[in-house]
PDBQT receptor file of N, H, CA, C and O in Angstrom, charges set to zero:
ATOM      1  N   UNK A   1      18.722 -13.993   3.376  1.00  0.00    +0.000 N 
ATOM      2  CA  UNK A   1      20.096 -13.727   3.735  1.00  0.00    +0.000 C 
ATOM      3  C   UNK A   1      20.487 -12.292   3.376  1.00  0.00    +0.000 C 
ATOM      4  O   UNK A   1      21.208 -11.645   4.136  1.00  0.00    +0.000 OA
ATOM      5  N   UNK A   2      20.031 -11.792   2.247  1.00  0.00    +0.000 N 
ATOM      6  H   UNK A   2      19.446 -12.318   1.630  1.00  0.00    +0.000 HD
ATOM      7  CA  UNK A   2      20.411 -10.440   1.825  1.00  0.00    +0.000 C 
ATOM      8  C   UNK A   2      19.930  -9.364   2.780  1.00  0.00    +0.000 C 
ATOM      9  O   UNK A   2      20.621  -8.370   3.001  1.00  0.00    +0.000 OA
ATOM     10  N   UNK A   3      18.727  -9.561   3.356  1.00  0.00    +0.000 N 
ATOM     11  H   UNK A   3      18.165 -10.368   3.176  1.00  0.00    +0.000 HD
ATOM     12  CA  UNK A   3      18.218  -8.558   4.279  1.00  0.00    +0.000 C 
ATOM     13  C   UNK A   3      19.106  -8.448   5.511  1.00  0.00    +0.000 C 
ATOM     14  O   UNK A   3      19.241  -7.361   6.073  1.00  0.00    +0.000 OA
ATOM     15  N   UNK A   4      19.709  -9.540   5.938  1.00  0.00    +0.000 N 
ATOM     16  H   UNK A   4      19.599 -10.423   5.482  1.00  0.00    +0.000 HD
ATOM     17  CA  UNK A   4      20.604  -9.493   7.090  1.00  0.00    +0.000 C 
ATOM     18  C   UNK A   4      21.869  -8.712   6.743  1.00  0.00    +0.000 C 
ATOM     19  O   UNK A   4      22.403  -7.985   7.581  1.00  0.00    +0.000 OA
ATOM     20  N   UNK A   5      22.340  -8.858   5.526  1.00  0.00    +0.000 N 
ATOM     21  H   UNK A   5      21.906  -9.448   4.845  1.00  0.00    +0.000 HD
ATOM     22  CA  UNK A   5      23.502  -8.097   5.085  1.00  0.00    +0.000 C 
ATOM     23  C   UNK A   5      23.190  -6.603   5.105  1.00  0.00    +0.000 C 
ATOM     24  O   UNK A   5      24.002  -5.807   5.578  1.00  0.00    +0.000 OA
ATOM     25  N   UNK A   6      22.030  -6.220   4.598  1.00  0.00    +0.000 N 
ATOM     26  H   UNK A   6      21.371  -6.866   4.214  1.00  0.00    +0.000 HD
ATOM     27  CA  UNK A   6      21.625  -4.817   4.591  1.00  0.00    +0.000 C 
ATOM     28  C   UNK A   6      21.501  -4.290   6.015  1.00  0.00    +0.000 C 
ATOM     29  O   UNK A   6      22.025  -3.222   6.331  1.00  0.00    +0.000 OA
ATOM     30  N   UNK A   7      20.819  -5.026   6.866  1.00  0.00    +0.000 N 
ATOM     31  H   UNK A   7      20.394  -5.894   6.609  1.00  0.00    +0.000 HD
ATOM     32  CA  UNK A   7      20.648  -4.610   8.253  1.00  0.00    +0.000 C 
ATOM     33  C   UNK A   7      22.008  -4.475   8.944  1.00  0.00    +0.000 C 
ATOM     34  O   UNK A   7      22.268  -3.467   9.600  1.00  0.00    +0.000 OA
ATOM     35  N   UNK A   8      22.866  -5.469   8.804  1.00  0.00    +0.000 N 
ATOM     36  H   UNK A   8      22.655  -6.289   8.271  1.00  0.00    +0.000 HD
ATOM     37  CA  UNK A   8      24.177  -5.429   9.449  1.00  0.00    +0.000 C 
ATOM     38  C   UNK A   8      25.037  -4.287   8.927  1.00  0.00    +0.000 C 
ATOM     39  O   UNK A   8      25.789  -3.683   9.692  1.00  0.00    +0.000 OA
ATOM     40  N   UNK A   9      24.940  -3.986   7.655  1.00  0.00    +0.000 N 
ATOM     41  H   UNK A   9      24.330  -4.477   7.033  1.00  0.00    +0.000 HD
ATOM     42  CA  UNK A   9      25.683  -2.863   7.083  1.00  0.00    +0.000 C 
ATOM     43  C   UNK A   9      25.217  -1.546   7.688  1.00  0.00    +0.000 C 
ATOM     44  O   UNK A   9      26.039  -0.698   8.034  1.00  0.00    +0.000 OA
ATOM     45  N   UNK A  10      23.927  -1.369   7.817  1.00  0.00    +0.000 N 
ATOM     46  H   UNK A  10      23.259  -2.058   7.535  1.00  0.00    +0.000 HD
ATOM     47  CA  UNK A  10      23.396  -0.142   8.414  1.00  0.00    +0.000 C 
ATOM     48  C   UNK A  10      23.784  -0.013   9.884  1.00  0.00    +0.000 C 
ATOM     49  O   UNK A  10      24.069   1.088  10.356  1.00  0.00    +0.000 OA
ATOM     50  N   UNK A  11      23.795  -1.118  10.603  1.00  0.00    +0.000 N 
ATOM     51  H   UNK A  11      23.563  -2.012  10.221  1.00  0.00    +0.000 HD
ATOM     52  CA  UNK A  11      24.216  -1.093  12.000  1.00  0.00    +0.000 C 
ATOM     53  C   UNK A  11      25.693  -0.718  12.093  1.00  0.00    +0.000 C 
ATOM     54  O   UNK A  11      26.082   0.043  12.979  1.00  0.00    +0.000 OA
ATOM     55  N   UNK A  12      26.510  -1.239  11.198  1.00  0.00    +0.000 N 
ATOM     56  H   UNK A  12      26.194  -1.857  10.479  1.00  0.00    +0.000 HD
ATOM     57  CA  UNK A  12      27.928  -0.888  11.172  1.00  0.00    +0.000 C 
ATOM     58  C   UNK A  12      28.122   0.603  10.888  1.00  0.00    +0.000 C 
ATOM     59  O   UNK A  12      28.956   1.252  11.520  1.00  0.00    +0.000 OA
ATOM     60  N   UNK A  13      27.362   1.139   9.950  1.00  0.00    +0.000 N 
ATOM     61  H   UNK A  13      26.685   0.612   9.437  1.00  0.00    +0.000 HD
ATOM     62  CA  UNK A  13      27.424   2.577   9.654  1.00  0.00    +0.000 C 
ATOM     63  C   UNK A  13      27.024   3.376  10.885  1.00  0.00    +0.000 C 
ATOM     64  O   UNK A  13      27.668   4.371  11.219  1.00  0.00    +0.000 OA
ATOM     65  N   UNK A  14      25.973   2.951  11.555  1.00  0.00    +0.000 N 
ATOM     66  H   UNK A  14      25.449   2.143  11.284  1.00  0.00    +0.000 HD
ATOM     67  CA  UNK A  14      25.510   3.626  12.764  1.00  0.00    +0.000 C 
ATOM     68  C   UNK A  14      26.582   3.609  13.850  1.00  0.00    +0.000 C 
ATOM     69  O   UNK A  14      26.859   4.633  14.475  1.00  0.00    +0.000 OA
ATOM     70  N   UNK A  15      27.176   2.450  14.066  1.00  0.00    +0.000 N 
ATOM     71  H   UNK A  15      26.950   1.619  13.558  1.00  0.00    +0.000 HD
ATOM     72  CA  UNK A  15      28.227   2.315  15.076  1.00  0.00    +0.000 C 
ATOM     73  C   UNK A  15      29.410   3.217  14.754  1.00  0.00    +0.000 C 
ATOM     74  O   UNK A  15      29.939   3.892  15.637  1.00  0.00    +0.000 OA
ATOM     75  N   UNK A  16      29.826   3.230  13.495  1.00  0.00    +0.000 N 
ATOM     76  H   UNK A  16      29.396   2.682  12.777  1.00  0.00    +0.000 HD
ATOM     77  CA  UNK A  16      30.957   4.055  13.083  1.00  0.00    +0.000 C 
ATOM     78  C   UNK A  16      30.623   5.545  13.216  1.00  0.00    +0.000 C 
ATOM     79  O   UNK A  16      31.470   6.332  13.639  1.00  0.00    +0.000 OA
ATOM     80  N   UNK A  17      29.419   5.927  12.866  1.00  0.00    +0.000 N 
ATOM     81  H   UNK A  17      28.731   5.288  12.523  1.00  0.00    +0.000 HD
ATOM     82  CA  UNK A  17      28.996   7.320  12.997  1.00  0.00    +0.000 C 
ATOM     83  C   UNK A  17      29.000   7.739  14.462  1.00  0.00    +0.000 C 
ATOM     84  O   UNK A  17      29.387   8.860  14.794  1.00  0.00    +0.000 OA
ATOM     85  N   UNK A  18      28.574   6.844  15.327  1.00  0.00    +0.000 N 
ATOM     86  H   UNK A  18      28.259   5.934  15.058  1.00  0.00    +0.000 HD
ATOM     87  CA  UNK A  18      28.593   7.150  16.769  1.00  0.00    +0.000 C 
ATOM     88  C   UNK A  18      30.017   7.373  17.249  1.00  0.00    +0.000 C 
ATOM     89  O   UNK A  18      30.292   8.305  18.005  1.00  0.00    +0.000 OA
ATOM     90  N   UNK A  19      30.912   6.514  16.803  1.00  0.00    +0.000 N 
ATOM     91  H   UNK A  19      30.688   5.758  16.188  1.00  0.00    +0.000 HD
ATOM     92  CA  UNK A  19      32.324   6.619  17.175  1.00  0.00    +0.000 C 
ATOM     93  C   UNK A  19      32.913   7.949  16.717  1.00  0.00    +0.000 C 
ATOM     94  O   UNK A  19      33.725   8.553  17.419  1.00  0.00    +0.000 OA
ATOM     95  N   UNK A  20      32.500   8.394  15.542  1.00  0.00    +0.000 N 
ATOM     96  H   UNK A  20      31.841   7.903  14.972  1.00  0.00    +0.000 HD
ATOM     97  CA  UNK A  20      33.024   9.644  14.973  1.00  0.00    +0.000 C 
ATOM     98  C   UNK A  20      32.190  10.859  15.364  1.00  0.00    +0.000 C 
ATOM     99  O   UNK A  20      32.444  11.969  14.897  1.00  0.00    +0.000 OA
ATOM    100  N   UNK A  21      31.194  10.647  16.222  1.00  0.00    +0.000 N 
ATOM    101  H   UNK A  21      30.987   9.745  16.602  1.00  0.00    +0.000 HD
ATOM    102  CA  UNK A  21      30.315  11.719  16.707  1.00  0.00    +0.000 C 
ATOM    103  C   UNK A  21      29.554  12.420  15.571  1.00  0.00    +0.000 C 
ATOM    104  O   UNK A  21      29.337  13.631  15.601  1.00  0.00    +0.000 OA
ATOM    105  N   UNK A  22      29.161  11.629  14.582  1.00  0.00    +0.000 N 
ATOM    106  H   UNK A  22      29.337  10.645  14.558  1.00  0.00    +0.000 HD
ATOM    107  CA  UNK A  22      28.332  12.125  13.481  1.00  0.00    +0.000 C 
ATOM    108  C   UNK A  22      26.884  11.782  13.836  1.00  0.00    +0.000 C 
ATOM    109  O   UNK A  22      26.338  10.786  13.361  1.00  0.00    +0.000 OA
ATOM    110  N   UNK A  23      26.279  12.608  14.665  1.00  0.00    +0.000 N 
ATOM    111  H   UNK A  23      26.723  13.417  15.051  1.00  0.00    +0.000 HD
ATOM    112  CA  UNK A  23      24.983  12.289  15.263  1.00  0.00    +0.000 C 
ATOM    113  C   UNK A  23      23.861  12.102  14.248  1.00  0.00    +0.000 C 
ATOM    114  O   UNK A  23      23.055  11.182  14.385  1.00  0.00    +0.000 OA
ATOM    115  N   UNK A  24      23.796  12.948  13.249  1.00  0.00    +0.000 N 
ATOM    116  H   UNK A  24      24.451  13.696  13.138  1.00  0.00    +0.000 HD
ATOM    117  CA  UNK A  24      22.708  12.838  12.265  1.00  0.00    +0.000 C 
ATOM    118  C   UNK A  24      22.854  11.558  11.436  1.00  0.00    +0.000 C 
ATOM    119  O   UNK A  24      21.865  10.888  11.140  1.00  0.00    +0.000 OA
ATOM    120  N   UNK A  25      24.082  11.227  11.067  1.00  0.00    +0.000 N 
ATOM    121  H   UNK A  25      24.885  11.771  11.307  1.00  0.00    +0.000 HD
ATOM    122  CA  UNK A  25      24.323   9.987  10.321  1.00  0.00    +0.000 C 
ATOM    123  C   UNK A  25      23.980   8.782  11.178  1.00  0.00    +0.000 C 
ATOM    124  O   UNK A  25      23.409   7.809  10.686  1.00  0.00    +0.000 OA
ATOM    125  N   UNK A  26      24.323   8.839  12.452  1.00  0.00    +0.000 N 
ATOM    126  H   UNK A  26      24.787   9.630  12.853  1.00  0.00    +0.000 HD
ATOM    127  CA  UNK A  26      23.976   7.750  13.363  1.00  0.00    +0.000 C 
ATOM    128  C   UNK A  26      22.466   7.591  13.460  1.00  0.00    +0.000 C 
ATOM    129  O   UNK A  26      21.953   6.473  13.396  1.00  0.00    +0.000 OA
ATOM    130  N   UNK A  27      21.761   8.684  13.612  1.00  0.00    +0.000 N 
ATOM    131  H   UNK A  27      22.177   9.592  13.664  1.00  0.00    +0.000 HD
ATOM    132  CA  UNK A  27      20.302   8.641  13.743  1.00  0.00    +0.000 C 
ATOM    133  C   UNK A  27      19.651   8.061  12.488  1.00  0.00    +0.000 C 
ATOM    134  O   UNK A  27      18.794   7.182  12.575  1.00  0.00    +0.000 OA
ATOM    135  N   UNK A  28      20.061   8.556  11.330  1.00  0.00    +0.000 N 
ATOM    136  H   UNK A  28      20.758   9.270  11.259  1.00  0.00    +0.000 HD
ATOM    137  CA  UNK A  28      19.474   8.098  10.070  1.00  0.00    +0.000 C 
ATOM    138  C   UNK A  28      19.763   6.613   9.834  1.00  0.00    +0.000 C 
ATOM    139  O   UNK A  28      18.869   5.867   9.436  1.00  0.00    +0.000 OA
ATOM    140  N   UNK A  29      20.974   6.188  10.070  1.00  0.00    +0.000 N 
ATOM    141  H   UNK A  29      21.700   6.794  10.394  1.00  0.00    +0.000 HD
ATOM    142  CA  UNK A  29      21.313   4.786   9.822  1.00  0.00    +0.000 C 
ATOM    143  C   UNK A  29      20.616   3.864  10.821  1.00  0.00    +0.000 C 
ATOM    144  O   UNK A  29      20.215   2.760  10.453  1.00  0.00    +0.000 OA
ATOM    145  N   UNK A  30      20.464   4.295  12.084  1.00  0.00    +0.000 N 
ATOM    146  H   UNK A  30      20.790   5.192  12.383  1.00  0.00    +0.000 HD
ATOM    147  CA  UNK A  30      19.732   3.487  13.069  1.00  0.00    +0.000 C 
ATOM    148  C   UNK A  30      18.275   3.326  12.666  1.00  0.00    +0.000 C 
ATOM    149  O   UNK A  30      17.733   2.222  12.704  1.00  0.00    +0.000 OA
ATOM    150  N   UNK A  31      17.644   4.427  12.283  1.00  0.00    +0.000 N 
ATOM    151  H   UNK A  31      18.084   5.325  12.252  1.00  0.00    +0.000 HD
ATOM    152  CA  UNK A  31      16.238   4.360  11.874  1.00  0.00    +0.000 C 
ATOM    153  C   UNK A  31      16.071   3.504  10.622  1.00  0.00    +0.000 C 
ATOM    154  O   UNK A  31      15.114   2.738  10.509  1.00  0.00    +0.000 OA
ATOM    155  N   UNK A  32      17.000   3.636   9.690  1.00  0.00    +0.000 N 
ATOM    156  H   UNK A  32      17.778   4.259   9.782  1.00  0.00    +0.000 HD
ATOM    157  CA  UNK A  32      16.935   2.823   8.469  1.00  0.00    +0.000 C 
ATOM    158  C   UNK A  32      17.103   1.348   8.794  1.00  0.00    +0.000 C 
ATOM    159  O   UNK A  32      16.394   0.507   8.242  1.00  0.00    +0.000 OA
ATOM    160  N   UNK A  33      18.031   1.027   9.682  1.00  0.00    +0.000 N 
ATOM    161  H   UNK A  33      18.607   1.711  10.131  1.00  0.00    +0.000 HD
ATOM    162  CA  UNK A  33      18.246  -0.365  10.070  1.00  0.00    +0.000 C 
ATOM    163  C   UNK A  33      16.993  -0.934  10.720  1.00  0.00    +0.000 C 
ATOM    164  O   UNK A  33      16.594  -2.058  10.418  1.00  0.00    +0.000 OA
ATOM    165  N   UNK A  34      16.374  -0.173  11.604  1.00  0.00    +0.000 N 
ATOM    166  H   UNK A  34      16.698   0.740  11.850  1.00  0.00    +0.000 HD
ATOM    167  CA  UNK A  34      15.138  -0.634  12.253  1.00  0.00    +0.000 C 
ATOM    168  C   UNK A  34      14.024  -0.829  11.236  1.00  0.00    +0.000 C 
ATOM    169  O   UNK A  34      13.295  -1.820  11.278  1.00  0.00    +0.000 OA
ATOM    170  N   UNK A  35      13.903   0.128  10.321  1.00  0.00    +0.000 N 
ATOM    171  H   UNK A  35      14.496   0.933  10.287  1.00  0.00    +0.000 HD
ATOM    172  CA  UNK A  35      12.867   0.037   9.290  1.00  0.00    +0.000 C 
ATOM    173  C   UNK A  35      13.042  -1.238   8.462  1.00  0.00    +0.000 C 
ATOM    174  O   UNK A  35      12.101  -2.016   8.303  1.00  0.00    +0.000 OA
ATOM    175  N   UNK A  36      14.246  -1.445   7.938  1.00  0.00    +0.000 N 
ATOM    176  H   UNK A  36      15.011  -0.814   8.066  1.00  0.00    +0.000 HD
ATOM    177  CA  UNK A  36      14.466  -2.610   7.086  1.00  0.00    +0.000 C 
ATOM    178  C   UNK A  36      14.372  -3.918   7.855  1.00  0.00    +0.000 C 
ATOM    179  O   UNK A  36      13.929  -4.930   7.312  1.00  0.00    +0.000 OA
ATOM    180  N   UNK A  37      14.780  -3.903   9.094  1.00  0.00    +0.000 N 
ATOM    181  H   UNK A  37      15.140  -3.081   9.535  1.00  0.00    +0.000 HD
ATOM    182  CA  UNK A  37      14.648  -5.124   9.894  1.00  0.00    +0.000 C 
ATOM    183  C   UNK A  37      13.172  -5.501  10.043  1.00  0.00    +0.000 C 
ATOM    184  O   UNK A  37      12.815  -6.674   9.935  1.00  0.00    +0.000 OA
ATOM    185  N   UNK A  38      12.324  -4.513  10.289  1.00  0.00    +0.000 N 
ATOM    186  H   UNK A  38      12.614  -3.560  10.377  1.00  0.00    +0.000 HD
ATOM    187  CA  UNK A  38      10.888  -4.771  10.409  1.00  0.00    +0.000 C 
ATOM    188  C   UNK A  38      10.265  -5.093   9.055  1.00  0.00    +0.000 C 
ATOM    189  O   UNK A  38       9.475  -6.030   8.943  1.00  0.00    +0.000 OA
ATOM    190  N   UNK A  39      10.616  -4.325   8.030  1.00  0.00    +0.000 N 
ATOM    191  H   UNK A  39      11.258  -3.564   8.121  1.00  0.00    +0.000 HD
ATOM    192  CA  UNK A  39       9.985  -4.471   6.717  1.00  0.00    +0.000 C 
ATOM    193  C   UNK A  39      10.357  -5.783   6.035  1.00  0.00    +0.000 C 
ATOM    194  O   UNK A  39       9.531  -6.373   5.338  1.00  0.00    +0.000 OA
ATOM    195  N   UNK A  40      11.573  -6.238   6.227  1.00  0.00    +0.000 N 
ATOM    196  H   UNK A  40      12.243  -5.759   6.793  1.00  0.00    +0.000 HD
ATOM    197  CA  UNK A  40      12.046  -7.423   5.523  1.00  0.00    +0.000 C 
ATOM    198  C   UNK A  40      11.965  -8.687   6.357  1.00  0.00    +0.000 C 
ATOM    199  O   UNK A  40      12.269  -9.770   5.857  1.00  0.00    +0.000 OA
ATOM    200  N   UNK A  41      11.568  -8.579   7.601  1.00  0.00    +0.000 N 
ATOM    201  H   UNK A  41      11.321  -7.699   8.007  1.00  0.00    +0.000 HD
ATOM    202  CA  UNK A  41      11.525  -9.724   8.492  1.00  0.00    +0.000 C 
ATOM    203  C   UNK A  41      10.503 -10.747   8.026  1.00  0.00    +0.000 C 
ATOM    204  O   UNK A  41       9.331 -10.421   7.836  1.00  0.00    +0.000 OA
ATOM    205  N   UNK A  42      10.942 -11.963   7.845  1.00  0.00    +0.000 N 
ATOM    206  H   UNK A  42      11.894 -12.228   7.999  1.00  0.00    +0.000 HD
ATOM    207  CA  UNK A  42      10.094 -13.129   7.526  1.00  0.00    +0.000 C 
ATOM    208  C   UNK A  42       9.423 -13.061   6.160  1.00  0.00    +0.000 C 
ATOM    209  O   UNK A  42       8.697 -13.991   5.807  1.00  0.00    +0.000 OA
ATOM    210  N   UNK A  43       9.626 -12.022   5.388  1.00  0.00    +0.000 N 
ATOM    211  H   UNK A  43      10.215 -11.267   5.674  1.00  0.00    +0.000 HD
ATOM    212  CA  UNK A  43       9.068 -11.964   4.055  1.00  0.00    +0.000 C 
ATOM    213  C   UNK A  43       7.555 -12.025   3.985  1.00  0.00    +0.000 C 
ATOM    214  O   UNK A  43       7.000 -12.477   2.984  1.00  0.00    +0.000 OA
ATOM    215  N   UNK A  44       6.885 -11.581   5.023  1.00  0.00    +0.000 N 
ATOM    216  H   UNK A  44       7.335 -11.214   5.837  1.00  0.00    +0.000 HD
ATOM    217  CA  UNK A  44       5.431 -11.628   5.045  1.00  0.00    +0.000 C 
ATOM    218  C   UNK A  44       4.841 -10.637   4.042  1.00  0.00    +0.000 C 
ATOM    219  O   UNK A  44       5.383  -9.552   3.838  1.00  0.00    +0.000 OA
ATOM    220  N   UNK A  45       3.732 -11.018   3.423  1.00  0.00    +0.000 N 
ATOM    221  H   UNK A  45       3.291 -11.900   3.588  1.00  0.00    +0.000 HD
ATOM    222  CA  UNK A  45       3.065 -10.152   2.468  1.00  0.00    +0.000 C 
ATOM    223  C   UNK A  45       2.243  -9.081   3.173  1.00  0.00    +0.000 C 
ATOM    224  O   UNK A  45       2.207  -7.931   2.738  1.00  0.00    +0.000 OA
ATOM    225  N   UNK A  46       1.586  -9.461   4.258  1.00  0.00    +0.000 N 
ATOM    226  H   UNK A  46       1.615 -10.396   4.612  1.00  0.00    +0.000 HD
ATOM    227  CA  UNK A  46       0.748  -8.535   5.015  1.00  0.00    +0.000 C 
ATOM    228  C   UNK A  46       1.322  -8.358   6.418  1.00  0.00    +0.000 C 
ATOM    229  O   UNK A  46       1.863  -9.292   7.010  1.00  0.00    +0.000 OA
ATOM    230  N   UNK A  47       1.191  -7.144   6.930  1.00  0.00    +0.000 N 
ATOM    231  H   UNK A  47       0.751  -6.385   6.448  1.00  0.00    +0.000 HD
ATOM    232  CA  UNK A  47       1.665  -6.842   8.274  1.00  0.00    +0.000 C 
ATOM    233  C   UNK A  47       0.492  -6.458   9.157  1.00  0.00    +0.000 C 
ATOM    234  O   UNK A  47      -0.511  -5.924   8.684  1.00  0.00    +0.000 OA
ATOM    235  N   UNK A  48       0.630  -6.733  10.436  1.00  0.00    +0.000 N 
ATOM    236  H   UNK A  48       1.446  -7.166  10.820  1.00  0.00    +0.000 HD
ATOM    237  CA  UNK A  48      -0.364  -6.288  11.403  1.00  0.00    +0.000 C 
ATOM    238  C   UNK A  48      -0.314  -4.763  11.478  1.00  0.00    +0.000 C 
ATOM    239  O   UNK A  48       0.712  -4.149  11.187  1.00  0.00    +0.000 OA
ATOM    240  N   UNK A  49      -1.421  -4.171  11.868  1.00  0.00    +0.000 N 
ATOM    241  H   UNK A  49      -2.254  -4.669  12.104  1.00  0.00    +0.000 HD
ATOM    242  CA  UNK A  49      -1.516  -2.712  11.926  1.00  0.00    +0.000 C 
ATOM    243  C   UNK A  49      -0.444  -2.106  12.824  1.00  0.00    +0.000 C 
ATOM    244  O   UNK A  49       0.156  -1.095  12.461  1.00  0.00    +0.000 OA
ATOM    245  N   UNK A  50      -0.189  -2.701  13.985  1.00  0.00    +0.000 N 
ATOM    246  H   UNK A  50      -0.677  -3.523  14.280  1.00  0.00    +0.000 HD
ATOM    247  CA  UNK A  50       0.832  -2.146  14.876  1.00  0.00    +0.000 C 
ATOM    248  C   UNK A  50       2.209  -2.165  14.246  1.00  0.00    +0.000 C 
ATOM    249  O   UNK A  50       3.012  -1.263  14.484  1.00  0.00    +0.000 OA
ATOM    250  N   UNK A  51       2.499  -3.200  13.429  1.00  0.00    +0.000 N 
ATOM    251  H   UNK A  51       1.847  -3.933  13.236  1.00  0.00    +0.000 HD
ATOM    252  CA  UNK A  51       3.787  -3.265  12.738  1.00  0.00    +0.000 C 
ATOM    253  C   UNK A  51       3.866  -2.191  11.657  1.00  0.00    +0.000 C 
ATOM    254  O   UNK A  51       4.920  -1.582  11.477  1.00  0.00    +0.000 OA
ATOM    255  N   UNK A  52       2.773  -1.945  10.934  1.00  0.00    +0.000 N 
ATOM    256  H   UNK A  52       1.917  -2.440  11.080  1.00  0.00    +0.000 HD
ATOM    257  CA  UNK A  52       2.742  -0.900   9.914  1.00  0.00    +0.000 C 
ATOM    258  C   UNK A  52       2.963   0.474  10.537  1.00  0.00    +0.000 C 
ATOM    259  O   UNK A  52       3.689   1.295   9.977  1.00  0.00    +0.000 OA
ATOM    260  N   UNK A  53       2.346   0.732  11.688  1.00  0.00    +0.000 N 
ATOM    261  H   UNK A  53       1.756   0.065  12.143  1.00  0.00    +0.000 HD
ATOM    262  CA  UNK A  53       2.525   2.005  12.375  1.00  0.00    +0.000 C 
ATOM    263  C   UNK A  53       3.979   2.176  12.797  1.00  0.00    +0.000 C 
ATOM    264  O   UNK A  53       4.544   3.262  12.672  1.00  0.00    +0.000 OA
ATOM    265  N   UNK A  54       4.578   1.108  13.295  1.00  0.00    +0.000 N 
ATOM    266  H   UNK A  54       4.119   0.225  13.397  1.00  0.00    +0.000 HD
ATOM    267  CA  UNK A  54       5.992   1.166  13.684  1.00  0.00    +0.000 C 
ATOM    268  C   UNK A  54       6.885   1.426  12.462  1.00  0.00    +0.000 C 
ATOM    269  O   UNK A  54       7.855   2.178  12.556  1.00  0.00    +0.000 OA
ATOM    270  N   UNK A  55       6.565   0.812  11.323  1.00  0.00    +0.000 N 
ATOM    271  H   UNK A  55       5.777   0.201  11.247  1.00  0.00    +0.000 HD
ATOM    272  CA  UNK A  55       7.321   1.064  10.092  1.00  0.00    +0.000 C 
ATOM    273  C   UNK A  55       7.218   2.539   9.690  1.00  0.00    +0.000 C 
ATOM    274  O   UNK A  55       8.211   3.152   9.297  1.00  0.00    +0.000 OA
ATOM    275  N   UNK A  56       6.029   3.093   9.789  1.00  0.00    +0.000 N 
ATOM    276  H   UNK A  56       5.222   2.595  10.108  1.00  0.00    +0.000 HD
ATOM    277  CA  UNK A  56       5.845   4.498   9.456  1.00  0.00    +0.000 C 
ATOM    278  C   UNK A  56       6.653   5.412  10.374  1.00  0.00    +0.000 C 
ATOM    279  O   UNK A  56       7.186   6.436   9.946  1.00  0.00    +0.000 OA
ATOM    280  N   UNK A  57       6.732   5.017  11.644  1.00  0.00    +0.000 N 
ATOM    281  H   UNK A  57       6.299   4.185  11.991  1.00  0.00    +0.000 HD
ATOM    282  CA  UNK A  57       7.499   5.811  12.597  1.00  0.00    +0.000 C 
ATOM    283  C   UNK A  57       8.977   5.881  12.190  1.00  0.00    +0.000 C 
ATOM    284  O   UNK A  57       9.606   6.936  12.266  1.00  0.00    +0.000 OA
ATOM    285  N   UNK A  58       9.513   4.737  11.756  1.00  0.00    +0.000 N 
ATOM    286  H   UNK A  58       9.001   3.880  11.693  1.00  0.00    +0.000 HD
ATOM    287  CA  UNK A  58      10.923   4.672  11.366  1.00  0.00    +0.000 C 
ATOM    288  C   UNK A  58      11.124   5.262   9.993  1.00  0.00    +0.000 C 
ATOM    289  O   UNK A  58      12.249   5.296   9.494  1.00  0.00    +0.000 OA
TER     290      UNK A  58
């Protein structure tokens, strides 16, 4: 449940930054939200290589 709160908070920050035309803040919060959504999803101990590469990208 906590990971959803973190993800939703970052999405809210991203949305608000977009509204205020704070492009760098929007970019950082979007990437952070994507990273945490992938990293915390399902609580798996090991990730597939493609998922690890995607995490590194974010």
